[in-house]
C-alpha positions as CSV (number, residue, x, y, z in Angstrom):
1,M,5.6,-36.6,-37.8
2,E,8.8,-38.3,-36.7
3,N,8.6,-41.9,-35.7
4,P,9.3,-42.2,-31.9
5,K,11.1,-45.5,-32.5
6,N,13.5,-43.7,-34.9
7,N,14.0,-40.9,-32.4
8,I,14.8,-43.5,-29.6
9,S,17.2,-45.3,-31.9
10,H,18.9,-42.0,-32.8
11,I,19.4,-41.2,-29.1
12,V,20.7,-44.7,-28.2
13,K,23.2,-44.6,-31.1
14,S,24.4,-41.1,-30.3
15,V,24.9,-41.8,-26.6
16,I,26.7,-45.2,-27.3
17,L,29.0,-43.7,-29.9
18,S,29.7,-40.7,-27.7
19,Q,30.7,-42.9,-24.8
20,I,33.0,-45.0,-27.0
21,V,34.7,-41.7,-27.9
22,S,34.8,-40.7,-24.2
23,L,36.5,-44.0,-23.3
24,C,39.0,-43.5,-26.1
25,V,39.8,-40.0,-24.7
26,S,40.2,-41.2,-21.2
27,G,42.3,-44.2,-22.2
28,A,44.6,-42.0,-24.3
29,S,44.9,-39.4,-21.5
30,S,45.9,-42.2,-19.1
31,L,48.5,-43.6,-21.4
32,T,49.9,-40.1,-21.8
33,T,50.1,-39.7,-18.0
34,S,51.9,-43.1,-17.8
35,L,54.4,-42.0,-20.4
36,T,55.1,-38.6,-18.8
37,N,54.9,-39.6,-15.1
38,K,56.3,-43.1,-15.1
39,K,58.8,-43.0,-18.0
40,K,59.6,-39.3,-17.7
41,H,59.4,-38.7,-21.5
42,F,57.7,-35.5,-22.7
43,I,57.2,-35.7,-26.4
44,P,53.7,-34.2,-27.2
45,A,54.3,-33.5,-30.9
46,S,55.8,-37.0,-31.5
47,Q,52.9,-38.7,-29.8
48,S,50.4,-37.1,-32.2
49,F,52.5,-37.7,-35.3
50,F,51.5,-41.3,-35.8
51,L,47.8,-40.3,-35.5
52,Y,48.0,-37.9,-38.4
53,F,50.1,-40.3,-40.4
54,M,47.5,-43.1,-39.9
55,L,44.6,-40.7,-40.9
56,M,46.5,-39.8,-44.1
57,V,47.4,-43.4,-45.0
58,V,43.9,-44.8,-44.3
59,Y,41.5,-42.1,-45.3
60,L,43.4,-40.2,-48.0
61,S,44.3,-43.4,-49.7
62,Y,40.6,-44.5,-49.7
63,A,39.6,-41.0,-51.0
64,M,42.0,-41.3,-53.9
65,I,40.8,-44.8,-54.7
66,K,37.1,-44.0,-54.5
67,N,37.0,-40.6,-56.1
68,R,40.4,-39.5,-57.3
69,N,39.3,-36.6,-59.5
70,G,36.8,-35.2,-56.9
71,T,39.5,-35.4,-54.1
72,I,42.1,-33.6,-56.2
73,D,39.5,-31.0,-57.1
74,S,38.6,-30.5,-53.5
75,F,42.2,-30.1,-52.6
76,K,42.7,-27.4,-55.2
77,K,39.6,-25.5,-54.1
78,I,39.6,-25.7,-50.3
79,W,43.1,-26.8,-49.3
80,Y,43.4,-23.8,-47.0
81,W,40.4,-24.9,-45.0
82,Y,42.1,-28.3,-44.3
83,F,45.4,-26.6,-43.5
84,L,43.7,-24.3,-40.9
85,L,41.8,-27.3,-39.5
86,A,45.0,-29.3,-39.2
87,L,46.9,-26.3,-37.7
88,V,44.5,-25.7,-34.8
89,D,44.1,-29.5,-34.3
90,V,47.8,-30.1,-34.1
91,E,48.4,-27.3,-31.7
92,G,45.4,-28.4,-29.6
93,N,46.9,-31.9,-29.3
94,Y,50.3,-30.4,-28.5
95,F,49.2,-28.2,-25.7
96,V,46.8,-30.7,-24.2
97,V,49.5,-33.5,-24.1
98,K,52.1,-30.9,-22.9
99,A,49.9,-30.0,-20.0
100,Y,50.2,-33.5,-18.5
101,E,53.9,-32.8,-18.0
102,Y,53.0,-30.1,-15.4
103,T,49.7,-31.0,-13.8
104,S,47.8,-34.1,-12.7
105,L,45.6,-36.3,-14.9
106,L,42.3,-35.4,-13.2
107,H,43.1,-31.7,-12.9
108,A,44.0,-31.5,-16.6
109,S,40.9,-33.4,-17.7
110,L,38.6,-31.0,-15.7
111,L,40.3,-28.0,-17.3
112,D,39.8,-29.5,-20.7
113,E,36.2,-28.6,-20.2
114,W,37.1,-25.1,-19.0
115,T,34.1,-23.4,-20.7
116,L,31.9,-25.2,-18.1
117,P,31.4,-24.0,-14.5
118,S,34.5,-24.9,-12.5
119,F,32.9,-25.1,-9.1
120,L,33.3,-28.9,-9.1
121,M,37.1,-28.7,-9.5
122,V,37.5,-25.9,-6.9
123,W,35.1,-27.4,-4.3
124,D,36.5,-30.9,-4.5
125,N,40.2,-30.0,-5.2
126,N,41.4,-31.0,-1.8
127,K,39.5,-34.3,-1.9
128,S,40.7,-35.4,-5.3
129,S,44.4,-36.0,-5.6
130,S,47.1,-38.4,-6.7
131,S,49.3,-40.1,-4.2
132,T,51.8,-41.1,-6.8
133,F,52.5,-37.8,-8.7
134,T,53.3,-34.3,-7.6
135,P,52.6,-31.7,-10.3
136,K,55.7,-29.7,-11.4
137,N,53.9,-26.5,-12.1
138,M,50.1,-26.7,-12.0
139,L,49.5,-23.1,-13.2
140,K,51.6,-23.7,-16.3
141,G,49.9,-27.0,-17.0
142,D,46.5,-25.2,-16.5
143,I,47.4,-22.6,-19.1
144,F,48.6,-25.2,-21.6
145,M,45.3,-27.1,-21.1
146,I,43.2,-24.0,-21.6
147,I,45.1,-23.1,-24.8
148,G,44.6,-26.7,-26.1
149,A,40.9,-26.8,-25.2
150,T,40.4,-23.5,-27.1
151,C,42.1,-25.0,-30.1
152,Y,39.9,-28.0,-29.9
153,A,36.8,-25.8,-29.8
154,V,37.9,-24.0,-33.0
155,S,38.8,-27.4,-34.6
156,N,35.4,-28.8,-33.8
157,I,33.6,-25.8,-35.4
158,L,35.7,-26.1,-38.6
159,L,35.2,-29.9,-38.7
160,E,31.5,-29.6,-38.3
161,Y,31.2,-27.2,-41.3
162,I,33.5,-29.3,-43.5
163,V,31.9,-32.7,-42.9
164,R,28.5,-31.3,-43.6
165,K,29.8,-30.2,-47.0
166,Q,32.5,-32.8,-47.8
167,P,32.9,-36.6,-47.5
168,I,34.2,-37.6,-44.0
169,F,37.0,-39.8,-45.5
170,E,38.2,-36.8,-47.5
171,A,38.1,-34.4,-44.4
172,L,40.0,-36.9,-42.3
173,G,42.5,-37.7,-45.1
174,F,43.5,-34.1,-45.6
175,L,43.5,-33.5,-41.9
176,G,46.0,-36.3,-41.7
177,L,48.1,-35.0,-44.6
178,F,48.5,-31.4,-43.3
179,G,48.7,-32.7,-39.7
180,T,51.6,-34.9,-40.6
181,L,53.4,-32.0,-42.3
182,I,52.8,-29.5,-39.5
183,D,53.5,-32.0,-36.7
184,G,56.6,-33.2,-38.5
185,I,58.0,-29.7,-38.7
186,Q,57.2,-29.2,-35.0
187,I,59.0,-32.4,-34.0
188,A,62.1,-31.3,-36.0
189,A,62.1,-27.9,-34.3
190,L,61.2,-28.9,-30.7
191,E,61.7,-32.6,-30.0
192,R,64.6,-33.9,-32.2
193,K,67.0,-34.0,-29.4
194,K,64.5,-35.5,-26.9
195,L,63.8,-38.4,-29.3
196,S,67.5,-39.1,-29.8
197,N,67.9,-39.4,-26.0
198,I,65.1,-41.9,-25.5
199,V,66.0,-45.5,-24.7
200,W,63.1,-47.2,-26.5
201,D,61.6,-50.3,-24.8
202,G,58.4,-52.3,-25.1
203,E,56.6,-50.2,-22.5
204,I,57.2,-46.9,-24.2
205,I,56.3,-48.3,-27.6
206,S,53.1,-49.8,-26.1
207,Y,52.1,-46.5,-24.5
208,I,52.5,-44.6,-27.8
209,A,50.9,-47.4,-29.9
210,G,47.9,-47.5,-27.5
211,F,47.6,-43.8,-27.6
212,T,47.6,-43.7,-31.4
213,I,45.0,-46.5,-31.8
214,L,42.6,-44.9,-29.3
215,I,42.9,-41.4,-30.8
216,F,42.5,-42.8,-34.3
217,I,39.2,-44.4,-33.3
218,Q,38.2,-41.1,-31.6
219,Y,38.9,-39.1,-34.7
220,S,37.1,-41.6,-36.9
221,L,33.9,-41.5,-34.8
222,I,33.6,-37.8,-34.0
223,P,32.6,-36.7,-37.6
224,I,29.8,-39.3,-37.5
225,L,28.6,-37.9,-34.2
226,I,28.7,-34.4,-35.6
227,R,26.6,-35.5,-38.6
228,Q,24.1,-37.3,-36.3
229,S,23.9,-34.4,-33.8
230,S,26.3,-31.5,-33.6
231,A,29.7,-30.4,-32.4
232,T,28.0,-29.1,-29.3
233,F,26.7,-32.5,-28.5
234,V,30.2,-34.0,-29.0
235,S,31.7,-31.4,-26.6
236,L,29.0,-32.2,-24.0
237,A,29.4,-36.0,-24.4
238,L,33.2,-35.8,-23.8
239,I,32.5,-34.5,-20.3
240,T,32.0,-38.1,-19.2
241,A,35.6,-38.7,-20.1
242,D,36.5,-36.9,-16.9
243,I,34.6,-39.4,-14.9
244,Y,36.2,-42.4,-16.7
245,I,39.6,-40.7,-16.2
246,L,38.8,-40.5,-12.4
247,F,38.0,-44.3,-12.3
248,I,41.3,-45.1,-14.1
249,G,43.2,-42.7,-11.9
250,I,41.8,-44.4,-8.7
251,F,43.1,-47.8,-9.8
252,A,46.1,-46.9,-11.8
253,F,47.5,-43.7,-10.2
254,G,46.2,-43.8,-6.6
255,Y,43.7,-40.9,-6.9
256,K,41.3,-40.2,-4.0
257,A,38.0,-38.7,-4.8
258,S,34.6,-38.0,-3.2
259,D,31.2,-39.5,-4.3
260,I,30.3,-36.2,-6.1
261,Y,31.9,-37.5,-9.3
262,I,29.5,-40.5,-9.4
263,Y,26.5,-38.1,-9.2
264,A,28.1,-35.9,-11.8
265,F,28.4,-38.9,-14.2
266,V,24.7,-39.7,-13.8
267,F,23.6,-36.1,-14.4
268,I,25.9,-35.9,-17.5
269,L,24.4,-39.0,-19.1
270,A,20.9,-37.7,-18.3
271,G,21.8,-34.4,-20.0
272,L,23.0,-36.2,-23.1
273,V,19.7,-38.0,-23.4
274,M,17.7,-34.8,-23.0
275,F,19.9,-33.0,-25.5
276,N,19.0,-35.6,-28.1
277,L,15.3,-35.9,-27.4
278,V,14.8,-33.3,-30.1
279,P,17.0,-33.8,-33.2
280,P,19.3,-30.8,-33.8
281,I,18.0,-28.0,-35.9
282,I,20.4,-27.7,-38.8
283,P,19.8,-25.1,-41.5
284,K,18.9,-26.5,-44.8
285,H,21.4,-24.2,-46.5
286,L,24.6,-23.6,-44.5
287,P,26.7,-20.5,-45.3
288,Q,28.3,-21.1,-48.7
289,Y,32.0,-20.4,-48.9
290,R,34.1,-20.4,-52.0
291,G,35.2,-23.9,-53.0
292,F,32.4,-25.8,-51.2
293,T,29.6,-27.4,-53.1
294,D,26.4,-29.2,-51.8
295,R,26.4,-32.7,-53.1
296,K,23.9,-35.5,-52.4
297,S,24.8,-38.5,-50.2
298,S,24.5,-42.2,-50.6
299,H,26.3,-43.2,-47.4
300,P,26.4,-41.4,-44.0
301,F,30.1,-42.0,-43.5
302,L,31.8,-42.5,-46.8
303,D,30.0,-40.0,-49.1
304,H,28.8,-36.5,-48.9
305,P,26.3,-35.4,-46.3
């Protein structure tokens, strides 16, 4: 029988980690809005490039130092899994960041959870608005956000399977490697001219640096959350990012909103606690695909699950 204290500790750790991730998401979204709305620079691929480069430098370097032969062996056997993961993740980031060029911060953040009932957005649309930004094309922004959210869903599913089979540092390292290559090609094709026309100043650099640091923390914590719970829990936990974004929007961008968001935040946190009251049921033997091997773990983050 499971120790209740251990279960409570598991719930507390999961909820705290999930809210750190949500804060990172909301902070990164707000910095993106500042870059697009205040500085009028729309470079979604370039914003994400430094994230993937950091993942590659930090985690792939560690993987090669810790287990060079195992890392190279994994690359030879399942490189196409990592390529697919990076492809959908890069496009998810591209379309989500691109959406902020056409729609408002709050509207985009709500659509990021488009698989959930949308009554909140529709019911409260006239009460939640920004007094400092007029969306260029809300429909176009909504479509981009839905495409990005769908890519994120696929990415989370792939990541969940991979990190239950492979070391987290290896998964993040190869995500960074392929993400850097794919995103670099996308920048060369779509944003080379835009980058050459930007007059770089401290404010622009601080927005991009802040975005990169917050997203790097988010990417580092999400695999841990997936191992502790599931990709489903991560998706549910990130709903609170919409509430944090609202608070930021009220103070930074002049949003006006009703009290319904406060009640929503309370209900979301209550739902996260209830979701973790019973630990997730994970099959002892996941579907076995070619190239993957089940190996024992000595550390929840650094080694195999």
